[in-house]
N, C-alpha and C positions, 0 to 999 in steps of 0.2 A: 504494500500500500504506500503510495507516495506521501512524503512528508510535506504537509501544507504549511503556509506561513502561520495560520492559526494554531496548528499543532506546535510549531516551533515557539511561538509566543507563550502558549500555555506551559510548555515544558520548561522554558527559561524562567517563567514566573515562579513555578514550583521549585525548580532545582536551585535557583538563586535566592529563594525565600523572599520574594517581593510581594507585598500586599498591594491592594488597589491604589492606595494613596501614593505609594512609591512609583507605581506605573504612571499615574497622572503626572507626578513630578518629573519622571524621566522623559515622557513625551513633551512636556513643557520645555525642558532644557534643550531639546532638539530643535526648538523653534516651530514645532507642529503640535500645539496643545490639543489634547483630546480629553473630554470630560469623562467622569467615572462611568456613566451609563454606556457610552460608546465602547470604552475599554471592556466592560463586562460583557457586551455583545460580541466583541472580538474573541473573548475567551470561551464563548459558548460552542457547543458541538454543532455541526452542520444541520442536524435535524431539529435543533431546539429553536423555539420561537425567539425572534429578535436577533438571530445570528447575523453577523456582518463579516463578510469576507475580508481578510487582512491582505492588503495589496503589498507588493514588493516595496513600494515607497513607504508604507506605514511601518513595515518591519524594519526597514533601513533607518527610519526616523527613531524607532525605539532603540536600535543598536547604537545609533549616533548619540542619543540622549544618555544611554548607559555609559558610553565612553566619557562624555562630559561629566556625568555624576561621579564616576570613579577617578578620573584623571584631571578634571577641570577643563574649562574651555581653552581653546587655542588663543593665545594673546592677540588681540586686535582683529579677531575674526568672529563675526556674528554667526549664530546658528543658521544653517542652510535650510530653507523651507522644503517641504515635500516636492519631489520631482515625480509627477504622475507617470512619466515614461520610463522610469528606472526599471532595469531588469536585474534582480538580485539573484546571484547563484549561491549554492551551498558553500563554495569557496569564499565568496564575499562575506557570508555570515560567519564562517570560521575565522576569517581575518579580523573582522570587527570584534568578535568575542575575545580573540587573542589580545587585541589592543586594549579593550575595555578592562579585562581582568589582569592585564599586565603579565601575561604568561610567556614563559620562555619555552623553547623546544622541549626541554626535559620535563617541564611541568605538564605540557600537553600530552606527551607520550605517557607520563604517569597517570594522567586522567583517563586516557584510553585504556590503560592496563586495569584501572579500577573498574571500568565498565566491561571488562572481560575481552577486550580486543587488543591485539598487538599490532604495532606498526614500526617499521624500521625508520631510521633517520632519513634515508633517501626517499622513501615513500612519503614521509611527512613533508620534507622540503618541496616535493613535487606539487603538493597541494597549494603552496604559496607562490609558485612561479607565475609569470605572465602567461596568459592563454596561448600566445603564439610561440612560447618556448618549447623546444623539442621534448623536454622532460616534464612538461605540465601534466597534471593528473586531475581530472574533475573529482570533486568530493561527492560521493554518493549519499543518498538519503540515509542508508543504514549507518554509515560512518558518522554523519552529523548527529543522528539519533543517539548513537553510542556515546559520542563526545558529550552531548548535553546531559545524558544520563550519568556520566562520570562526574559531572559538575556537582551533582547532588551530594556525593560523599565528601566533597571539599567545602561547598558553600552552604548547604542546607543542614546545619547541625543544630542540635537542641539549644546550644548556648547562644544562638542567634545568627543572623545573616552577616555575610561579609560586606554586602552593600550597605554602608552606614548612612544614617541621616545627616 
């Protein structure tokens, strides 16, 4: 079953231990504020009443807001508003998560190991290459799903979330 943007947002919300208020704040930081009702509808399942499809632009906005929340805004650069024509790949999502969570290669490989998947350093680096590079490898849905699942063991602990207020 393909991994949808709504699935990705739901999984990240849970595995990074983010409540609705934090999601509202993260979207606001990205320059694309969404109110709590819209966010709750993005988190619904497709068959549930009120479901809203999460576009690539909306998910990118969330990830950009997460980067700003965790690392701060880039000096002198205002948030970039939603680009409705944006096409977001799993590789893009992985890159933005790597930046937001300030993960090194070893950290990401360890997260994958916690999720029960192994990856070599060369396979890992291929995910972060330019699309036109001969060693580029597209990030599959299952890989991204496993990575997000591995985040749970690191960021969703009883003592509280890593994404602080």
